[in-house]
C-alpha positions as CSV (number, residue, x, y, z in Angstrom):
1,M,-23.6,11.6,98.6
2,G,-22.0,14.3,96.5
3,Q,-19.2,16.3,98.2
4,Q,-18.3,19.9,98.0
5,G,-15.1,21.9,98.6
6,T,-13.7,25.3,98.0
7,A,-11.7,26.5,95.1
8,E,-10.0,29.9,95.6
9,Q,-9.3,32.2,92.7
10,P,-5.8,33.8,92.9
11,A,-5.3,37.5,92.5
12,S,-5.3,38.8,88.9
13,P,-5.5,42.1,87.1
14,A,-9.3,41.9,86.9
15,V,-10.4,39.8,89.7
16,R,-9.6,40.0,93.4
17,P,-9.3,36.7,95.4
18,R,-12.6,35.1,96.2
19,T,-14.0,31.6,97.0
20,R,-15.7,29.4,94.5
21,V,-17.3,26.0,95.0
22,L,-16.4,23.2,92.5
23,S,-18.2,19.8,93.0
24,V,-16.8,16.6,91.5
25,L,-18.0,13.0,91.8
26,G,-16.7,11.9,95.2
27,L,-13.9,14.3,95.0
28,V,-13.4,18.1,95.0
29,A,-10.9,20.0,92.9
30,V,-9.2,22.7,95.0
31,G,-7.6,25.6,93.3
32,A,-8.1,28.6,91.0
33,L,-11.0,29.0,88.6
34,A,-10.3,30.3,85.1
35,A,-12.2,32.6,82.9
36,Y,-12.9,35.0,80.0
37,L,-15.2,37.9,79.4
38,L,-17.7,37.9,76.5
39,I,-19.6,40.9,75.5
40,G,-22.3,41.2,72.9
41,D,-26.0,41.9,72.3
42,G,-26.4,41.0,68.6
43,Q,-29.7,39.8,67.3
44,P,-30.0,36.3,65.8
45,G,-30.0,36.0,62.0
46,S,-33.6,34.8,61.9
47,S,-34.8,38.2,63.0
48,R,-33.3,40.0,60.0
49,P,-35.7,40.9,57.1
50,R,-35.3,38.9,53.8
51,G,-35.6,39.5,50.1
52,D,-37.6,42.6,49.2
53,A,-38.2,43.4,52.9
54,A,-34.5,43.7,53.4
55,T,-34.1,45.9,50.3
56,S,-37.0,48.2,51.3
57,S,-35.7,48.4,54.9
58,S,-32.2,49.4,53.8
59,A,-33.5,51.9,51.3
60,S,-35.7,53.7,53.9
61,S,-33.1,53.7,56.6
62,R,-30.1,55.9,57.0
63,P,-27.0,55.3,59.1
64,E,-26.9,57.4,62.2
65,E,-24.6,60.4,62.1
66,V,-21.9,60.3,64.7
67,D,-20.5,63.6,65.9
68,V,-16.8,64.0,65.3
69,L,-15.2,65.1,68.5
70,S,-12.4,67.7,68.4
71,E,-9.0,67.0,69.8
72,E,-9.7,69.6,72.5
73,T,-13.0,67.9,73.5
74,I,-11.3,64.5,73.7
75,T,-8.4,65.9,75.7
76,Q,-10.6,67.7,78.2
77,S,-13.0,64.7,78.7
78,Q,-10.3,62.0,79.3
79,P,-10.2,60.3,82.7
80,T,-7.6,61.9,85.0
81,G,-6.6,61.5,88.6
82,R,-7.8,58.9,91.0
83,W,-10.8,56.5,90.5
84,R,-12.4,53.9,92.7
85,A,-12.5,50.5,90.8
86,Q,-14.8,47.8,92.1
87,L,-16.1,44.4,90.7
88,I,-19.8,43.6,91.3
89,G,-21.2,40.1,90.7
90,R,-24.2,39.7,88.4
91,S,-24.8,36.1,87.4
92,K,-23.2,32.7,86.9
93,L,-23.9,29.9,84.5
94,L,-23.5,26.2,85.6
95,R,-22.6,23.2,83.5
96,S,-26.3,22.1,83.9
97,G,-27.4,25.2,82.0
98,V,-28.9,26.8,85.1
99,R,-28.1,30.6,85.4
100,A,-28.2,32.0,88.9
101,P,-27.9,35.6,90.2
102,L,-24.8,36.7,92.0
103,D,-24.7,39.5,94.6
104,Y,-21.3,40.4,95.8
105,R,-18.9,43.3,95.8
106,Q,-15.2,42.8,95.8
107,P,-13.0,45.1,97.9
108,P,-12.3,48.2,95.7
109,T,-8.9,49.3,94.4
110,T,-7.8,52.7,93.3
111,W,-6.8,53.5,89.8
112,T,-4.7,56.5,88.9
113,F,-4.6,57.8,85.3
114,A,-1.5,59.4,83.8
115,S,-2.0,60.7,80.2
116,E,0.9,60.4,77.9
117,S,-0.4,61.9,74.6
118,C,-3.6,63.1,73.0
119,R,-4.2,63.5,69.2
120,T,-7.3,64.0,67.0
121,H,-8.2,60.3,67.3
122,G,-7.9,60.0,71.0
123,C,-5.6,59.9,74.1
124,S,-3.4,57.1,75.4
125,G,-1.6,56.7,78.7
126,T,-1.1,54.4,81.7
127,V,-3.4,53.6,84.6
128,S,-1.8,52.4,87.8
129,S,-3.8,50.2,90.2
130,S,-3.2,50.2,94.0
131,S,-2.8,46.5,93.6
132,G,0.6,47.3,92.1
133,L,-0.2,46.7,88.5
134,D,0.0,49.1,85.6
135,F,-2.1,48.9,82.4
136,P,-2.0,50.9,79.1
137,Y,-5.3,52.6,78.1
138,T,-6.8,54.6,75.2
139,W,-9.7,57.1,75.3
140,D,-11.6,58.3,72.2
141,G,-13.8,60.8,73.9
142,R,-16.6,58.2,74.4
143,E,-15.1,54.9,75.5
144,L,-12.2,53.9,77.7
145,V,-10.3,50.8,76.7
146,V,-7.9,49.4,79.3
147,D,-5.5,46.7,78.0
148,R,-5.3,43.8,80.4
149,Q,-4.2,40.1,80.4
150,L,-6.6,37.8,78.6
151,T,-5.6,34.3,79.5
152,E,-4.1,32.5,82.5
153,R,-3.6,28.8,83.2
154,T,-3.0,27.2,86.6
155,T,-0.7,24.4,87.4
156,Q,-2.2,21.0,88.4
157,L,-4.2,21.4,91.6
158,A,-4.8,18.7,94.2
159,C,-8.3,17.3,94.9
160,S,-9.7,16.3,98.3
161,D,-11.8,13.3,99.3
162,D,-15.2,13.3,101.1
163,K,-13.4,13.8,104.4
164,G,-11.7,16.9,103.2
165,D,-8.3,15.3,103.0
166,R,-6.1,16.0,100.0
167,V,-5.5,13.3,97.5
168,P,-2.0,13.0,95.8
169,I,-2.0,14.9,92.5
170,S,-0.9,11.7,90.8
171,E,-4.3,10.2,91.7
172,A,-6.6,13.2,91.3
173,A,-6.0,16.7,89.9
174,A,-7.6,19.6,88.0
175,T,-6.1,22.4,85.9
176,H,-8.1,25.6,85.3
177,T,-7.8,28.2,82.5
178,Y,-9.0,31.7,82.8
179,R,-9.8,33.5,79.5
180,Y,-10.9,37.0,80.0
181,S,-12.1,39.6,77.6
182,F,-12.7,43.1,78.9
183,G,-15.4,45.3,77.6
184,S,-14.7,49.0,77.2
185,F,-15.8,51.5,79.9
186,A,-18.6,54.0,79.1
187,G,-20.8,56.3,81.2
188,S,-20.4,59.8,82.5
189,A,-17.5,62.0,83.6
190,N,-17.7,60.6,87.1
191,R,-18.8,57.0,86.7
192,M,-18.0,54.4,84.0
193,T,-18.9,50.7,83.8
194,S,-17.5,47.7,81.9
195,R,-19.1,44.3,81.5
196,L,-17.1,41.2,82.4
197,V,-18.0,37.6,81.7
198,I,-15.6,35.0,83.2
199,E,-15.5,31.6,81.6
200,I,-14.1,28.6,83.4
201,S,-12.3,25.9,81.5
202,T,-11.2,22.9,83.6
203,E,-9.2,19.7,82.7
204,F,-9.6,16.8,85.1
205,S,-7.3,13.9,85.7
206,G,-7.4,10.8,87.8
207,S,-10.5,10.6,90.1
208,C,-11.6,14.2,89.6
209,R,-14.8,14.5,87.5
210,A,-17.0,17.4,86.2
211,T,-20.6,17.6,87.5
212,P,-23.6,19.7,86.6
213,D,-22.9,22.1,89.5
214,D,-19.6,23.2,88.1
215,A,-19.6,26.9,87.3
216,L,-18.7,27.7,83.7
217,T,-19.1,31.5,83.5
218,Y,-19.4,34.4,85.9
219,V,-20.8,37.8,84.7
220,E,-19.5,40.8,86.5
221,D,-19.6,44.6,86.2
222,Q,-16.5,46.7,86.9
223,V,-17.4,50.1,88.0
224,L,-15.1,53.1,88.0
225,T,-16.1,56.1,90.2
226,K,-14.2,59.4,90.2
227,L,-12.6,60.2,93.6
228,P,-12.3,63.8,94.9
229,E,-9.1,65.6,94.2
230,G,-6.7,66.3,97.0
C-alpha cells in the first residue's frame, strides 16, 4: 500500500508556509517543496501562416500603436501607500500529467510602496512587506515589476516510513529546489494581479522514490488590492 506524508514549504518572499503532500514508494519525503513561475501564452509555430499567406498577412496588417505616456502620467499613476497582497491557488500539475484545480487563499500580507525616482521611462522604488522583506520595483505606467528571489534549494530532508517514523537521512532523503519566475502586475489603480507558476524539482537518495502523485508545478495568482489611506 502506498504511503503519504506531509511536506511543508518554508516561508519565502513569494509563498507563505503551507502543507504539501509528496508520496514516494514505501517512504515519504518530508520537507520543503521548490518551484519557479512560468508565464506565457504564445501560439504554437504550426498555427502561423506560411509562404504567400504569411507575406499577404504581414502586408495587410499593421503594428498596433502604443500610446506614449508622459512622465507626469507615469508619476501620478504609480502605486503608492499600502496594498493588501494575497496568493490564491489556481491549479497543480502532477508527475502523472494530471492537472487538478486548487482553491486556497494564503493569509495576506501588507505591501507599502516608497517611490525613489520617476523619469520619462518610468518610476523605481522599494516595496516593504509586513513579512519583514523589502523588494525593489519598477513602474512604467502600465505594469509593475517587483524584483524577487528566483531560486532556492533546501538541504537534505529526512523521509518517514509507513508508520510515520523518520528514517535516518543516510538511508533515505530528498532535496527540493524552488525556481520561481514572477510575472509583472497589471490591472487597475486599485487592484493588480500577477501570475505565478511554482515548479518543483526534487532529488531523491536512498529509499526515497518519485511517484506519479508527486506535484511538479503549482499555478497561483498574487493579487494586490489598494488599502484605504489613514
